[in-house]
N, C-alpha and C positions, 0 to 999 in steps of 0.2 A: 342498811342495805340500800343500794341505788339500783333502780329497775327501770329500764327504758322499754316502752312497749309501742310497737308500730305494726299493726296488722294491715298489710297491703291489700289483702283480699278478704273481706268479711261483709256479710249481709247485716248491716246494723239495724235493719227493720226486724230481724229475727233474733239477733244476739245483742244484748246490752253489755258491751265490753266493760264499761266503766263501773257497772254495779258490783262486779265481783273482783276485778283486777286492780282497781284504784282505791276504793274506799274500805276494803276489808282489812281487819286487824291482822297483824302478823306477830311472830315471836320477837321481831326486832324492835328495839326501843326507839329507833329512828329509821323511818322508811321513806325514801325519796323515790317517787315514781314519775316518770315523764312520758307523755303521749304527744302526738303531733300538735295538740292544741292546749296543753297545760302541763305545769309541773306541780305535783301535789306533795305536801310535806305532812307526814303523820308521825307525831312524836308522843312519847310518854312524858307527861309533864313532871313526873318525878325525876326524870333524867335531863330533859331539855325543856326549859321553861317557855311559856308563850312568848315572852320578850325575846329570848334567844332564837326561837323558831322563826319569829318575824325578822330577826337580823339575818338568819340563814336565807330566808325567802328574798331579802334584799340583795344578798350576794348572787343568788341565782338570777334575779332580774337584771343585775348589772352585767353578768356574763352574757345573758341573752341579748340585751341591748347592744353590747359591744360586738357580738356576732352579727347582728342585723346591720350594724353600721359599717362593718368591714368584713364582708363574707370571704374575702381572700386573705384575711389576717392570719397571724400565727396562732394556731389552735392550742399550743402548749404554754402560751403566756398566761401569767396570773392577772386576773382582773378583780379588784376589790373596791367597793364603794369608798368615797373619800372619808366618810365618818369612821369606817373601819381602819383605814390607814392611820388616821389621827389617833385612834384608840391603841393601835399597835405601837406607833412611834412615840406616843406620849404617855397615855394613861397606864399601859401595860409595860412600858419600857422606860421607867423613870430613870433619870440620870442624877446621881447624887455626887457632885464633884468632891474629890479628896483634896483638902487644902495642903499644899506642900510649901514649907517655909525654910527647909534646910537642904543641903546637898547630901548625897549618899555618904560621903566620908565623914560628914559632921554627925550624922546619926550613928555611924560606927564609933566615932570618938566618944560619944556619950555612953555607948555600950561598954567600951573599953574602960572608961572611968568608973562605971558602976560595978563591973565584975572583972577587974584586971587579971586575976589569977585563973579565971576559967579558961578551959582549952578552946582555942579558936580554930586551929587547923591541925590536921593529922596527915602525915604521909609516911607510909611504910614504918609505922611504929614510933616515929619522931613527932613530937608535939610542939606547937607554938601557942603560948597563952595570948590572951587579948592584949596584955601589956607588951609582950615581946613583938607581936605583929604590928601594933601601933607604933612602937618606937623604931622598928626597922623601916616601916613605911615612911615615918617622919624624916629619917635621915636621907632616904632616897628623894623625898619631896624637896627638901632644902637644897640638895645637890642639883636637882633638875631646875629649880628656880634660878640658881646661879648660872645655868646654861641657857636661860631664856624661856623656860616653860611658863605658861600662863593660860588664862581663860580662852577657850575656843581654839587653842593650838593643839595639834595632834602629836602624841608621842607614841611611836611604835614600840610594841613589846613582843619580843620573840624569845620565848623561853620554853624549855621542856616542862612537863608536868612535874611538880615537886614543891618544896617549901619556899622556893624563891618567887614563885609566881604571884601569890597573893600580896606579899609586901610590895612587889613592883607595881601591880595594878593599883593598889591603894596609894602608893607613893605618887603615881602619876596624877590621881585625882586630888590628893592633898596639895600638889603643886599648883592646882587650878586648871590643869590641862585635861584633855580627854585621851583615853587610850585607844590605840589602833591595834587590835589583836593580830598577830602574825604567827600562827601556830606552826612550828617546825615540821609537823606532820604533813603539811600541805606542800605541793610542788613549789620549788624555788621560783619557777617562772610566774606562778600566781602571786607569790609574795612580792616579787620584784615589781610586778604590775601595780599591786595595791600600794606599795610604798611610793612609787612614782605618781600614781593617780591622786593619792591623798595628800601628797606634798608634806609628809612628816619630816621635819628637819632634825628630830631627836629620835634615838632608838635605844631602848634598853634591851640588852642581850648578854650573851656569854662569849668568852673567847673561843674561837674555833668552831662555833656553831655555823654550819654551812648552809643554813636555811636562808640567810640574808645574802643578796647578791654582793659580790666583792666590790662592784663599782658604786655602791651606795655612797652618795656624796655628803650625807648629813653627819651629825655628831653621834658617835656611838658611846653609850654608857655601858661599860663591861662590869657586871656585878662581881666578877672574880678579880680581874686585873685592877679595877678601881676600888676594891674593897676597903683599902686603908683610907682613901680620901672620903669615901662615903661614910665610913665609921667615925670620921672626925666631925661630921655634921651634927647639928643639934638634934636631940631626941624628943624635943617638945613639939607639940602640934604647931604647924605653921599658921601664921595669921591668915584667916580665910580671905580669898580673893575672888572666888567663883560664886555665882548665884544659882538657884535651882533651874533657871532657864538656860544656863550654859551647857555646852556639850559634856557628856559623860563618856561616850564611846562612839566609834564609827565601825560598824560591822559590815563586811562586804558580802553580797549575795553570791549564790553559787555560779551565776553567769550562765545558767542553762538556756536562757533566752537571748544570749548575746554576751557582751563583755560584763564582768562583775561590776556591780554598782554599790557604792558605799551608802549605807543608811545611817543618818546622823540622829542620835537621840540625846535627850537632855536628862539631867538629874531628876527633874520633876516627873518625866515619863516613867522612870524606874521606880521612884518612891510611890507614885500613885498606883502603880501595878501592885506593889507589895501591900500597900494599905488596903486597897479594895479586895484583894484576894484573901487577906487575913480575916475578913468577915465570914468566909466559908471554911477556912482551915484552922483558925486560931493557933497560929504557930507560937512556940515558946522557946525559952532558953534550954528546955529539956530535949528539944529536937536535935537529931543527928542527920545531916544531909550528906550526900555524896556529890563530888564534882566528877560526874560521869562523862559529860560532854566536853568537846573542845571549847576552849574559851574564845574561839573565833566563831562559835555557833551560839545563837542568841539564847538558847535554853540555859546556857551556863550563867547568864545574867540572873536568872531565877534561882539557880542553885547557889551561886556564890553569895549574892547579896541577901537572898532569902535566909540563908543560914546566919550570916554575920550581923545583919541588922536586927535580928530577933535574939541575938545573944546565944545562938546555937553553936554546934560543932560541925565543921566542914571536913569531911574525909576525902582527900584527893586520891583517886584511884590511879595506880600506875598504868602505863601503857600496856605492860605485859599482863596485868590483872584484867584489864578490859578485854583482852583477847582470849581469856580463859573463863568460860562460864563457871567452872568449878571454883577457881580462885576468887572470882567475883562474889559468888555465893558465900564462900568462907569469910570474905571481907565484910559482907552485909551482916552476917551472924556475929562475928567477933566484935565489930564496932557498934552493934545494936542500932543500926541505921533505922530511922523512923520515917523519913521522907525520901522517897526514891523517884527520880524523874527518868522516864524512859521513852524512847521511840517505840512504837509497837513492834518493829522488827527486832530491836535489841531485847525486848522483854520475852521474845519467843524462847530464848535459851533458858530463862528461869521457868517458863511454862513447861518446857520439855523436862526439866528436872523434877517439877511437881508431878508431871504425868508418870515419870519413872519411879515415883515413890521415894525420892531422896529424903531421908529423915531430917536433913538440915532445914528443909522448908518449914517444918513445924517449930524450929528454933528462932525464926526471924522475929525481929521486934518492930516490923513495919506497921505504921498506922495509916499511911497514905501512899499510893502509887499514882503518879501523875503522868499521863500520856500526852505526847505532843510531837509535832514534826511531821506526822503522816496521818493518813486516814486510819482509824482504829477499826479493825475487823473483829467484832466482839465474839464471833464463833471461835477464834483462835484462843480465847481466854478460858474456854470451858474446862480444860484440864486443871487450870489454876483455881477456878471458882468451885469445881467439884471437890477440890481439896480444902480450900480455905474459905469458901463462901464469898459474899460480897461486902462483908464488914470487917474482916480481919486479914488484910487491911482494906479500907475503902479504895475503890478504883475510880479515878477521875479523868475524864477526857477534857482537855483544855485545847481550844483551837485559837490560832492567831498567826500572825506573820511578823517578820522582823520590823516592818514599818509601823506596826501598832504596838510595839514593845512586848514581844514574846507571846503573851496570852491575852485573848479577848473574851473568851467564854468559859463557862464552868458547867460540867455535867457529871454528876455522880451516878455511876452505873447501877442499874437495878435489874429486877427480873425481866422487865419488858425488853431491855437491851439484849439479854441472852435469848429471849424468845423470838427476837427478830434480828438474827445475825446478819441479814443482808442490808440493814440500815445502820448508819453511823451517826448518832446524835451528837451534835456539837454543843447543845445546851443553851443556856441563857447568857446574856452579857454580864460581865463583871459590873458591880454596882455603879461605877462611875462612867460606864460606856453605854452606847446605844448600838444596836445591830440592825 
């Protein structure tokens, strides 16, 4: 309890205010009382040690000294003693770097060699094994190299959701280049601006796809029209030419504060994200992920490479399925999806089905739901947690921005989150980051 006491009119010769209002014990295990001449800290040592009580006193002193030094300053600003800043930034926020020595596609190649017959990608009932995905990507990579693709060069990819998408993205990476996602679901004006601004001289797409401006001056690789040429390319892994510090993709922001801007990330950025997050999730080859988000939105990076680099299975949801909560729930149940990534807004449709008593909710195989992209309103989750609790599956709030590679923090929701629905905890930093 914090209690500020200031009697403007009191006869102190007759009334000893401090005797009863400042020093008396209360039911609170930590009681801070302030008067015009003192700040008193009364704490139960079983809860707040003397050392920590003295630290707390130091923080109040720092705040008071700052107020006295600048009486017209910002009353809402945080003032913390230097030793506490050091404790927060260093001792309590240790950074353990994740060593990265390979590129994303090289980690995938090792997985494909280890489990070539395992299912890698599924779309509308059709499957690609790790061997098939690797070989299709290799042929695209060799073809792109013949056309000049290489390290730190951008190759645009404009494809509908389906089985062609992952081989194309992997093929770009295996060529040594970085992919520039151009989702046909976006307005053609935006895609034209991105192509011009990024300067991508190569574009992987399909014939007749009207998402790409007709006046695009670069070289188009048409996966359907050029299929025979691509099929003639070698199916073996290309000789590596990129390093972990080379570009892996450039994703453009929404442009809500002006013109869209391209955020350039490296292979090392993505691998360290997955390595550090794995300390919390322990992903495995048994996990089934969904590609729910657009591959032009950075959460897709977590979905695609999280699945494939851990040897798991990636279920690509069709555009029509994404628009139907019923069909999406059917997909989650049928494919035994275990890791689901959602914006809080998108998850409301599943929460509504849980609230309505839909029996399919109890058939889910989820072990983790990861929220990202928006502020999480925990009060909205109550119909879900009333039905499934907080551990089946665990609910995780991950906060981050495109510039810091998708996710920066981790927070597993607990009872405290549900009890304080007006607060949205973003949690602690991933093990190799500081906040």
